[in-house]
N, C-alpha and C positions, 0 to 999 in steps of 0.2 A: 382564336379571337381576332377578328378585324381592327387592326389600328386606326386611330384618329387621324386624319390628315390635318396637318398644322394651317391655319389661314395665317397669311403673312399680310399686314398694313402698306399699301404702296400710295403714292401720290394719288393714283386714280381710284382705290378702293381696294377692300379685302380680296386676297387671292388664294386658292386652295393651292397648297404647296404640296406635291406627292399624292399618292393614292392612299384610299382609305375613306373612311366616312366623315361627312361634316355637317353642318349645320349653318346657312347663311343666309341673312336677309337679302334681298333683291337691292334695297337701298343703299345696302353698307358694300354691296359687290363691286367690280371694277366693271364699268362700262365701254363702250366703244361709240365715237359719234364723230362725224364730220357735218358741216353746215350743208344742208340739202338733200342729206343722207337719214334713213332710218337710225334710231340709237338702238343698239344692241345690249343686252346684259351678259355681262359674261361669267355665267353661274359655276361653269367649270374650272374656272381658273388656269393652272398648270396640271392639274389633274387629267389622268387618262380615262376618258370615258370610252372604253372601247364599245360596247354594245348599244349605247345610246345617246344621241346629242338633245340637248334643250336648250331653249334661248327663248328670252323675253324680248320682243321686239317692239319699238315704238315708233309708228309712222305718222307723220304729217300728211296734209292732204297731197297728193301727187307723189309722193315718195314711195318707191319700190323697196319693198322687204329685201329683195335679191333682183337677177336678171332671171328671165323666163329660162326654164329649165327643167332637166328629167333628171331621176337619179335611179339607180339600180337597187337601192332601197326604199321601203315606205316611209314617207313623211306625213304629218299630221298637223292641224292647226286650229286653235281656239280662239275667237276674239272674244276679248274679255270685256272690252270698252271701245266706244267709237264705232266708226262704218269703215269698210275698206272692200276695194273691189278685187274680187278673184277672176284671174284670167287663167282658164284650164281646158285645155286642149282646144286653143282658140276660141274659147266663147268667155263671154264676160258673165259673172254673178255678182250681185250686191251683198254684201255681208254687213252683219250688224252684231252686236254684243250677244254673247252665248250661241253662235253660230259654229259648228264645227266643219272641219274639211279634212277627207281621207284621201291621200293620194297613193294609190298602190304601186308599185314599184313601175318605173318607166312614165308614169303620169305628167305631162308638160302642164308647167303652172308657175305662178307667181302671184304675191298677194301686193297691192297698191294701197295707200292711205288714201279715202274719200272723207266727203262730207265736209263740215267746217272746222274740225279740231282733230287732236290726235286720236288715234286707234292703238290698241294694245293688243298685241296677239302673241300667245303662247306657240311656240313652234318644237315640235318633238320628232326626230329621224331616227332610225335604224342606222346602225354602222357596220353591218354585217359585209356588204359590197364594198362600203364607200372607204375604207381604210387603207392607206396603201393601196389602192387599185386603180390603175389606169383607166379602166372602164366604168369609173364610177359615175358616170351619167355625161351629160354635155349640155350645151346652150344652142336649141335650135332657132333658126330665124321665124317670126310669128310677127305678122303686120299689126295684129290687135296689141299684142304687146309692145311692139314699137311706137304705135300711136300713145302709149301712155308713159313712154322714156324708159320702159322696162324689158327691151328686146336687144339683141345683138343683130348687126347688119351682116355678119357671115358667120355660119355655124363654126362652133368649137367646142372643144372639150378642156380647154385651159382658162381658168378663172382670171389670170391676169390679162388676158385678151378679152375677155367678156368686161371685165370692168373698169378697163384702162381709161375711159372719159371720166371717171368719177374721181373724186379726192378720196384718198384713203383715210378710213376712219381710225382715229387716235384714241389710244385710251384716256378716258376721262372719268371723273367723279359723277355720280347721279344729280340729276337736276330734278328739282321737286315737281317741276311741271310735267315731267313723263310720268311718272304714277300717280301723283296726289298724295 
């Protein structure tokens, strides 16, 4: 029998502690946020999700979900509400609620908030090649992504280098405007 993982209350929300099954409402979970950056719901907490990663991301207009990158594993995205701009393989595509994006391994991509309000995106990614792997992926230089503040100036595979100009997101409680 698989045990239930305990959920611990923190100042920033509830966090799964340890491995096992658990049920957690996104509004009760720990979130990460910094002004001018997308808000990320931390559904995984301190549990180890070794096969699949899942995030809920809330983007304001012009806020990138990440930096333009590619990964050695598949990633998929579902826009739940609002509008977003997909930059994929150097091309722009507008997204709206219920649009789905599939990124096979090595697809270069990023999503940026668009429109007049918030957009909510569910991001899912495999972890077969990315866990403790120095060849997990990388951040290529792309002019289209740079034009939206979502691209690096020099190619790197180091997240710390790719995100150096951004304020680090801090643990925070859910804000009612993020999901309604």
